C-alpha positions in Angstrom: 7.6 16.2 -23.7 11.1 15.2 -25.0 12.2 11.7 -24.3 15.0 12.7 -21.9 12.7 14.9 -19.9 10.0 12.2 -20.0 12.4 9.6 -18.6 13.5 12.0 -15.8 9.9 12.6 -14.9 9.1 8.8 -14.9 12.2 8.1 -12.7 11.4 10.9 -10.3 7.8 9.6 -10.0 9.0 6.0 -9.4 11.4 7.2 -6.7 8.5 8.0 -4.4 7.7 4.2 -4.4 11.4 3.8 -3.3 10.9 6.4 -0.6 7.6 5.3 1.0 8.2 1.5 0.7 10.5 1.8 3.7 7.3 2.3 5.7 5.6 -0.6 4.0 8.5 -3.0 4.7 10.1 -2.0 8.1 7.1 -0.5 9.8 4.0 -2.2 8.3 5.3 -5.7 7.5 8.6 -6.6 9.1 10.1 -5.0 12.2 7.3 -3.1 13.9 4.8 -6.0 14.1 7.3 -8.3 15.8 8.5 -5.5 18.0 4.9 -4.7 18.9 4.2 -8.3 19.9 7.4 -8.9 21.9 8.2 -5.5 23.3 5.4 -2.9 23.0 2.8 -5.5 24.0 5.0 -7.3 26.5 2.9 -8.8 29.3 -0.1 -9.5 27.0 -0.9 -13.0 25.7 0.5 -13.6 22.2 -2.9 -13.9 20.4 -4.2 -10.8 22.3 -1.1 -8.8 21.0 -1.9 -10.1 17.5 -5.5 -8.9 17.9 -4.5 -5.5 19.1 -2.2 -5.1 16.1 -5.1 -6.1 13.8 -7.4 -3.5 15.4 -4.7 -0.8 15.2 -4.2 -1.5 11.5 -8.0 -1.3 11.0 -8.4 2.0 12.8 -5.5 3.6 10.8 -7.0 2.5 7.5 -10.5 3.5 8.4 -9.4 7.1 9.1 -7.4 7.2 5.9 -10.3 5.8 3.9 -12.7 8.5 5.2 -10.2 11.3 4.3 -9.1 10.0 0.9 -11.9 10.9 -1.5 -12.6 14.3 -0.1 -9.0 15.3 -0.2 -8.6 13.9 -3.7 -11.5 16.0 -5.0 -10.1 19.1 -3.3 -6.6 18.4 -4.8 -8.2 18.2 -8.3 -10.2 21.3 -7.8 -7.2 23.4 -6.6 -4.6 21.8 -8.8 -2.6 20.8 -5.7 -1.8 17.1 -6.0 1.9 17.6 -5.2 1.2 19.9 -2.3 -1.2 17.4 -0.7 1.4 14.6 -1.4 4.0 16.7 0.5 1.7 17.4 3.4 0.8 13.8 4.0 4.4 12.6 3.4 5.6 15.0 6.1 2.9 13.8 8.5 3.9 10.2 7.9 7.6 10.9 8.2 7.2 12.8 11.5 5.1 10.2 13.4 7.0 7.3 12.0 10.2 8.8 13.3 8.6 9.2 16.8 8.3 5.4 17.0 11.9 5.5 18.2 10.4 6.5 21.6 8.4 3.3 22.1 9.6 1.0 24.8 8.5 -2.1 26.7 4.8 -2.1 27.5 4.1 1.0 25.4 1.6 -0.8 23.1 -0.9 2.1 23.2 1.8 4.7 22.2 2.9 2.4 19.5 -0.6 2.0 18.2 -1.3 5.8 18.2 2.0 6.6 16.4 1.4 3.8 13.9 -2.1 5.1 13.2 -0.8 8.6 12.5 2.1 7.4 10.4 -0.3 5.1 8.4 -2.6 8.1 7.7 0.4 10.0 6.3 1.6 7.0 4.3 -1.9 6.2 2.8 -2.8 9.8 2.2 0.3 10.6 0.3 -0.2 7.5 -2.0 -3.6 8.8 -3.1 -1.9 11.9 -4.7 1.2 9.9 -5.8 -1.0 7.4 -7.7 -3.2 10.2 -9.1 -0.1 11.5 -10.9 0.4 8.3 -12.8 -2.0 9.0 -15.8 -0.3 12.4 -16.2 3.3 11.3 -16.1 3.0 8.1 -18.2 1.9 7.8 -21.8 -1.1 5.5 -22.3 1.1 2.8 -24.0 3.6 2.9 -21.1 1.2 3.0 -18.1 1.4 -0.7 -17.2 5.2 -0.8 -17.3 5.6 2.5 -15.5 3.3 1.4 -12.7 5.2 -1.9 -12.4 8.5 0.0 -12.5 7.3 2.0 -9.5 6.6 -1.1 -7.6 10.0 -2.6 -8.6 11.7 0.5 -7.3 9.7 0.2 -4.1 10.8 -3.3 -3.6 14.4 -2.3 -4.2 14.4 0.7 -2.0 12.3 -0.9 0.8 14.5 -4.0 0.5 17.8 -2.1 0.8 16.7 -0.3 4.0 15.2 -3.4 5.4 18.6 -5.2 4.9 20.3 -2.3 6.8 17.7 -2.6 9.5 18.2 -6.4 9.8 21.9 -5.8 10.1 21.3 -3.2 12.9 19.2 -5.7 14.8 21.4 -8.7 14.4 24.7 -6.9 15.0 23.6 -4.4 17.5 26.5 -5.1 19.9 29.2 -4.6 17.2 27.5 -1.4 16.1 27.2 0.0 19.6 23.4 0.3 19.5 22.8 -0.9 23.1 20.5 -3.8 22.5 18.4 -5.5 19.9 15.4 -3.5 21.2 17.2 -0.2 20.7 18.4 -1.3 17.3 14.7 -1.9 16.3 13.8 1.5 17.6 16.6 3.2 15.7 15.4 1.4 12.6 12.1 3.2 12.9 13.9 6.5 12.9 15.9 5.4 9.8 12.6 4.9 7.9 11.6 8.5 8.5 15.0 9.8 7.3 15.0 7.6 4.2 11.4 8.6 3.4 12.2 12.3 3.7 15.3 12.2 1.5 13.8 10.2 -1.4 10.6 12.2 -1.5 12.6 15.2 -2.9 12.7 13.9 -6.6 8.9 13.6 -7.0 8.4 17.1 -5.6 11.2 18.6 -7.6 10.9 17.0 -11.1 7.3 15.9 -11.5 5.2 18.8 -12.7 1.8 19.6 -11.2 -0.8 18.4 -13.8 -2.6 21.3 -15.5 -6.0 22.3 -14.1 -8.6 25.0 -14.7 -8.0 27.8 -12.2 -10.6 28.1 -9.5 -11.0 31.5 -7.8 -12.8 30.7 -4.5 -11.9 31.2 -0.9 -11.2 28.2 1.4 -14.9 27.9 2.4 -15.9 28.1 -1.3 -13.3 25.5 -2.2 -14.6 23.1 0.5 -18.2 23.6 -0.7 -17.2 23.0 -4.3 -15.3 19.9 -3.3 -18.3 18.3 -1.6 -20.5 19.3 -4.6 -18.0 17.6 -6.9 -17.9 14.5 -4.8 -21.7 14.4 -4.7 -21.8 14.8 -8.5 -19.4 11.9 -9.0 -21.4 9.6 -6.7 -24.6 10.5 -8.5 -23.0 9.9 -11.9 -21.2 6.7 -10.9 -23.4 4.8 -13.3 -21.6 6.6 -16.2 -18.5 4.9 -15.0 -20.0 1.4 -14.7 -16.8 -0.5 -15.6 -14.8 1.6 -13.2 -17.2 1.0 -10.4 -17.3 -2.8 -11.0 -13.5 -2.8 -10.9 -13.5 -1.0 -7.6 -15.7 -3.6 -6.1 -13.4 -6.4 -7.4 -10.3 -4.6 -6.2 -12.0 -3.9 -2.8 -12.4 -7.7 -2.3 -9.1 -9.1 -3.5 -7.0 -6.3 -2.1 -8.6 -7.1 1.3 -6.8 -10.4 1.2 -3.5 -8.9 -0.2 -3.4 -6.1 2.4 -4.2 -8.5 5.3 -1.3 -10.8 4.3 1.1 -7.9 4.2 0.1 -6.5 7.6 -0.5 -9.8 9.5 2.1 -12.2 8.2 5.0 -11.5 10.6 2.8 -11.2 13.7 1.1 -14.4 12.7 4.5 -16.0 12.3 5.5 -14.7 15.8 2.3 -16.3 17.2 3.2 -19.8 15.9 6.8 -19.6 17.2 8.9 -18.5 14.2 11.9 -16.4 15.3 12.3 -12.7 14.4 15.4 -13.3 12.3 13.6 -15.8 10.1 10.5 -13.6 9.8 12.4 -10.5 8.8 14.8 -12.4 6.6 12.0 -14.0 4.7 10.3 -10.6 4.1 13.6 -9.3 2.8 13.5 -12.2 0.4 10.1 -11.1 -0.7 11.5 -7.6 -1.5 14.2 -8.9 -3.8 12.1 -11.6 -5.5 9.6 -8.8 -6.1 11.9 -6.6 -8.1 12.3 -8.8 -11.3 8.8 -10.2 -11.0 7.2 -6.7 -10.7 8.9 -5.8 -14.0 7.9 -9.1 -15.6 4.2 -8.5 -14.7 4.6 -5.1 -16.3 5.3 -6.8 -19.6 2.9 -9.7 -19.2 -0.3 -7.7 -20.2 1.2 -7.3 -23.8 1.0 -11.1 -24.0 -2.2 -12.1 -22.1 -3.9 -8.9 -21.1 -4.0 -6.9 -17.9 -7.0 -8.7 -16.4 -5.6 -12.2 -17.1 -2.3 -11.2 -15.5 -4.2 -10.2 -12.3 -6.0 -13.5 -12.3 -2.7 -15.3 -12.3 -1.6 -13.4 -9.2 -4.9 -14.1 -7.4 -4.5 -17.8 -8.1 -1.1 -17.8 -6.4 -2.5 -15.8 -3.4 -5.2 -18.4 -3.0 -2.6 -21.1 -2.8 -0.6 -19.1 -0.3 -3.6 -18.8 2.0 -4.1 -22.6 1.9 -0.4 -23.3 2.6 -0.4 -20.7 5.3 -3.0 -22.6 7.3 -0.5 -25.6 7.5 2.6 -23.5 8.2 4.5 -24.6 11.3 8.3 -24.3 10.6 10.5 -21.4 9.6 11.3 -22.8 6.2 7.6 -22.8 5.4 7.5 -19.1 6.0 10.5 -18.6 3.7 8.7 -20.5 0.9 5.5 -18.5 1.3 7.4 -15.2 1.5 9.1 -16.1 -1.9 5.7 -16.9 -3.4 4.3 -13.5 -2.2 7.3 -11.9 -3.9 6.3 -13.5 -7.2 2.9 -11.7 -7.3 2.6 -8.9 -4.8 4.1 -6.1 -6.8 2.6 -7.2 -10.1 -0.9 -7.6 -8.8 -1.0 -4.1 -7.2 0.9 -2.4 -10.1 -1.5 -3.8 -12.7 -4.5 -3.0 -10.6 -3.3 0.6 -10.4 -2.6 0.9 -14.1 -5.9 -0.8 -15.1 -7.8 1.7 -13.0 -5.7 4.5 -14.4 -6.7 3.9 -18.0 -10.4 4.0 -17.1 -10.2 7.3 -15.2 -10.9 10.8 -16.7 -7.7 12.8 -16.5 -9.5 15.8 -15.2 -10.5 13.8 -12.1 -7.5 11.6 -11.3 -7.0 12.6 -7.7 -10.7 12.4 -7.0 -11.0 9.0 -8.6 -7.8 7.7 -7.0 -9.3 8.9 -3.8 -12.2 6.5 -4.4 -9.7 3.8 -5.5 -7.8 4.4 -2.3 -10.9 4.4 -0.1 -11.8 1.0 -1.6 -8.4 -0.4 -0.6 -8.5 1.2 2.8 -12.0 -0.1 3.7 -10.9 -3.5 2.5 -7.9 -3.1 4.8 -10.2 -2.2 7.7 -12.2 -5.4 7.3 -9.4 -7.8 6.7 -7.2 -7.2 9.7 -10.3 -6.8 11.9 -11.7 -10.2 10.8 -8.3 -11.7 11.2 -8.0 -10.3 14.7 -11.6 -11.3 15.7 -11.3 -14.9 14.5 -7.9 -15.3 16.3 -9.3 -13.8 19.5 -12.4 -16.0 19.5 -10.6 -19.2 18.6 -7.3 -18.7 20.3 -5.4 -19.2 17.1 -5.0 -17.3 13.8 -4.8 -20.4 11.5 -8.5 -20.1 10.5 -7.9 -16.4 10.0 -5.4 -17.0 7.2 -7.6 -19.6 5.6 -10.6 -17.2 5.4 -8.7 -14.9 3.0 -9.5 -17.4 0.2 -13.0 -16.0 0.0 -11.7 -12.5 -0.8 -9.4 -13.7 -3.6 -12.1 -15.8 -5.3 -14.9 -13.3 -5.0 -12.7 -10.5 -6.3 -11.6 -12.6 -9.3 -15.2 -13.4 -10.1 -16.3 -9.8 -10.1 -13.2 -8.8 -12.1 -14.4 -11.1 -15.0 -17.3 -8.7 -15.4 -15.1 -5.6 -16.1 -15.1 -4.5 -19.7 -11.8 -2.7 -20.0 -12.4 -1.3 -23.5 -15.7 0.2 -22.5 -14.2 1.8 -19.4 -11.5 3.4 -21.5 -14.0 4.7 -24.0 -16.1 6.4 -21.3 -13.0 8.1 -19.8 -11.9 9.4 -23.2 -15.4 10.7 -23.9 -15.4 12.5 -20.5 -12.0 14.1 -21.2 -13.2 15.3 -24.7 -15.9 17.2 -23.0 -13.6 18.8 -20.4 
């Protein structure tokens, strides 16, 4: 691939991070959680609203986790990674846009629409991530993955800034009320996501695959047979399996912080403007530091770079327990921005170099299921502890266990051996 064409493909791939990060910022992390607590769940006690949001997040992730590996294997078999990406993106865009209909007391409607939107978001990322080893050269994969996260921070941050302006200046913009401004922000996410999905569908080629001449029933049977084979042969990918367990643990903590931070802040009395503004700070701090983490592995290695991020997350959990004022939340949000993009980008690229290219969607389906099942446990535990104790402070402190346990298992991953096994598998394909 010529350098100009290569760069266009890389940039088009990264633009999907720009597109879907609007969901991650406005819907998942910033506006919807506070809107859910104060509007959709109006009339419920604050800690009960927090618990319901936690359960909603867990249900969404559980469904996405169950679907991910099967659909990943089917996409590999049919050579349809981009088509599956498009289908799930459209699903997420549609149901996210319908959040504009949620009003006071509609917590159940909000939960259902969020679950369906999250399925679309998470499902599309399986196939987006699976394209990474195909679009990036091996020597570029850490940086390309990190560039995607940096683009996501920039795109998600720009739209979040627009959404904050809509909510703060609703009267000058003629939006009716702050509540209506929040609802219109949900629709803006759907529009943004739709527009910026176009480049990846247009300019990133479908990875080559061996043609399979089977009907739909035959393809489904072949898919389950392939999944069964991968599960049986997982011992051949020992380093990959060990990494998945480590990622499952530490990403539990990361995902829970992303989903529960603002609603936790709302529970302890921090205002919506500070909560959303601090998360906007996270986005823009994340841009340069995601790129910095993309270069760090050349100096200290990919695993050590992830360890640095997990140490910072452990400190964030400790400080979060003592958080009581708005400026505390701003400081913690900035700290998250230092490591969030880098930790996830390097995890994605480390996994990518140990995956056989012929099975990228299938293996990224397993990668995704690990993160989704982690996401199921984290918010559910967070919600349960808060519901039982009447406060979520102990919930935030419990996340330390996931960061420490994940780091310990990550020390046992032999990256070089994982790469060797993947290359040997590709040589036989």
